[in-house]
C-alpha positions in Angstrom: 139.2 82.6 80.4 136.0 82.6 78.4 134.5 85.8 77.0 131.7 85.4 79.5 134.1 85.2 82.5 135.0 88.5 84.2 138.3 88.8 85.8 137.8 89.6 89.5 139.7 92.6 90.9 141.1 92.7 94.4 143.1 95.4 96.4 145.6 95.0 99.2 145.3 97.3 102.2 148.4 98.0 104.3 148.1 97.3 108.0 151.8 97.6 109.0 153.6 100.3 110.7 154.2 103.3 108.5 152.2 101.9 105.6 149.7 104.7 105.3 151.8 107.5 103.7 154.5 107.1 106.4 152.2 106.6 109.4 150.6 103.6 111.0 147.0 103.2 110.0 144.4 103.0 112.7 141.5 100.7 112.4 139.3 103.6 111.4 141.7 104.4 108.6 141.6 100.8 107.4 137.9 100.7 107.7 137.5 103.8 105.5 139.8 102.3 102.8 137.9 99.0 102.9 134.6 100.7 102.5 135.9 102.9 99.8 137.2 99.8 97.9 133.8 98.2 98.2 132.1 101.3 96.8 134.7 101.6 94.0 133.7 98.1 92.8 136.6 95.9 93.9 135.7 92.2 94.4 138.1 91.4 97.1 140.2 92.9 99.9 143.4 91.5 101.2 145.9 92.1 104.0 149.3 90.7 104.6 149.8 88.1 107.3 153.1 89.2 109.0 154.3 89.8 112.6 157.3 92.0 112.1 159.5 93.3 109.3 163.3 93.2 109.7 165.5 94.1 106.8 169.2 94.9 106.8 169.9 98.6 107.2 166.2 99.4 107.9 164.3 100.2 111.1 162.3 97.2 112.4 158.5 97.7 111.9 155.5 96.0 113.4 152.1 95.3 112.1 148.5 94.7 113.2 147.5 91.0 113.3 145.8 90.0 110.1 143.0 87.7 111.2 141.9 90.1 114.0 141.8 92.9 111.4 139.9 90.8 108.9 137.3 89.9 111.4 136.7 93.6 112.1 136.5 94.4 108.4 134.1 91.6 107.9 131.7 93.4 110.3 131.9 96.8 108.5 131.7 95.6 104.9 128.9 93.8 103.1 130.0 92.7 99.6 133.7 92.2 99.1 135.4 88.9 99.8 138.2 89.2 102.4 141.3 87.2 102.9 145.0 87.1 104.0 147.6 87.4 101.3 148.6 84.9 102.5 148.2 83.2 105.8 151.6 81.7 106.9 150.9 78.1 107.7 153.5 77.8 110.4 152.2 80.8 112.4 149.2 78.7 113.6 148.5 75.1 114.1 146.3 73.6 111.2 143.4 73.0 113.7 143.5 76.6 115.1 143.8 78.0 111.6 140.8 76.1 110.4 138.7 77.2 113.5 139.7 80.9 112.9 138.8 80.6 109.2 135.5 79.0 109.9 134.6 81.7 112.4 135.7 84.5 110.1 133.6 83.0 107.3 130.6 83.1 109.6 131.2 86.7 110.6 131.6 87.7 106.9 128.5 85.8 105.7 130.6 83.4 103.5 132.9 86.1 102.1 136.2 84.8 103.5 139.0 83.4 101.2 141.7 81.4 103.0 144.9 82.2 101.2 147.7 79.9 102.3 151.5 80.1 101.9 154.7 78.9 103.5 155.9 82.3 104.2 159.1 84.0 103.1 160.4 86.5 105.8 162.7 84.4 107.9 163.5 87.0 110.6 159.9 86.9 111.9 159.9 83.2 112.1 163.1 83.2 114.1 161.8 86.0 116.4 158.7 84.1 117.2 160.2 80.6 117.3 158.3 79.3 114.4 159.8 76.6 112.0 160.8 78.0 108.6 159.8 75.6 105.8 158.1 75.7 102.4 155.6 72.8 102.4 152.2 73.8 100.9 149.5 72.5 98.6 147.3 74.9 96.5 143.8 75.0 95.0 144.5 78.5 93.8 147.9 79.7 92.6 149.2 83.2 92.8 152.2 84.9 91.2 153.1 88.5 92.2 154.1 91.4 91.7 154.2 91.8 87.9 153.5 94.6 85.5 154.0 92.6 82.4 151.4 89.9 81.6 154.0 88.1 79.5 155.8 87.2 82.7 152.6 85.9 84.2 151.9 83.8 81.2 155.4 82.2 81.4 154.8 81.4 85.2 151.5 79.8 84.3 153.2 77.6 81.7 155.6 76.5 84.4 152.6 75.7 86.6 151.0 73.6 83.8 154.3 71.6 83.5 154.4 71.0 87.2 150.8 69.8 87.2 151.6 67.4 84.3 154.4 65.8 86.4 152.1 65.1 89.3 149.0 64.3 87.2 146.9 67.2 88.3 144.5 69.1 86.1 145.7 72.7 85.9 142.2 74.0 85.0 141.1 73.0 88.5 143.4 75.7 89.9 142.2 79.3 90.0 145.0 81.5 88.4 145.5 84.7 90.3 148.2 87.4 90.0 149.3 90.5 91.7 150.4 93.9 90.2 151.3 97.3 91.4 149.4 100.5 90.1 150.3 104.1 90.7 148.0 106.9 89.9 150.8 109.3 90.8 153.8 107.9 88.9 155.9 111.0 89.4 156.1 110.2 93.2 157.3 106.6 92.6 161.0 106.0 92.7 160.8 103.0 90.4 158.3 103.9 87.6 159.2 100.8 85.5 158.0 98.6 88.3 154.4 99.9 88.4 151.5 100.3 85.9 150.7 104.0 85.5 149.0 106.3 83.0 145.5 107.6 82.3 142.6 105.6 83.5 142.1 104.2 80.0 145.8 103.3 79.7 145.8 101.5 83.1 142.6 99.6 82.3 144.0 98.5 79.0 147.2 97.1 80.7 145.2 95.4 83.4 143.1 93.7 80.6 146.3 92.1 79.4 146.3 89.9 82.6 142.9 88.6 81.7 144.1 87.9 78.2 146.8 85.5 79.6 144.3 83.5 81.8 144.3 85.5 85.1 140.9 85.0 86.8 141.6 87.2 89.9 144.0 90.2 89.8 145.1 91.7 93.1 146.4 95.3 93.0 148.8 97.2 95.2 147.8 100.8 94.9 150.8 103.0 95.5 150.3 105.5 97.1 147.4 104.1 99.0 144.6 106.3 100.5 140.8 106.7 100.4 141.0 109.3 97.7 143.3 107.1 95.5 140.9 104.1 95.9 138.0 106.4 94.9 139.9 107.6 91.8 140.6 103.9 90.9 136.9 103.4 90.7 137.0 104.9 87.2 139.4 102.1 86.1 137.1 99.5 87.6 134.2 100.9 85.5 136.4 100.8 82.4 137.3 97.2 83.0 133.7 96.1 83.6 132.7 97.6 80.2 134.7 95.1 78.2 
């Protein structure tokens, strides 16, 4: 990343059952958070593309459908780019997915990013009768969820080696990463797995991702609420001053 290139900053918004401080967010809740993120200065807004969550020993949870929610958010935001993190390729046929993405890009005025992935949560594939495979190609490459930029740097070195094997230019791939930030670290059960501290300390640690080549950093804010997003706006300001 050159000195003139600013690292973009995105945020994920939970749309699953129980994801908003223990309750299921309504569309109005999600709209309020999206608009707060836009006002706080975030560049992008992301939602997970899942159908159900089934984990051993845990209660099954559902979720709102990602593309329907993104279409609604496209109509109530004006600046942030929007996308799934990431769209599971075996949930929809390629032709249908392309049509949905094209329509969403129209609704958003060209602000849609189609993130693609092979998926990872096998129980939902089995429940809905979808094939479970891992075939994908990438024009952007994401690694998540890390709090140490050194780990991201190592992953990028592995990517460069893989590109060399197939004869692909790694500079043609946008390098993105995901991290977790808590503005209330005392409430988090695993403080070593989040970035926390004063706004200045958090901004400094996030700059570390730009220093290892990240061009688009996506943040999980834990806990997530409108007020927490508004507070994060101070961190966005500090990052922009660099």
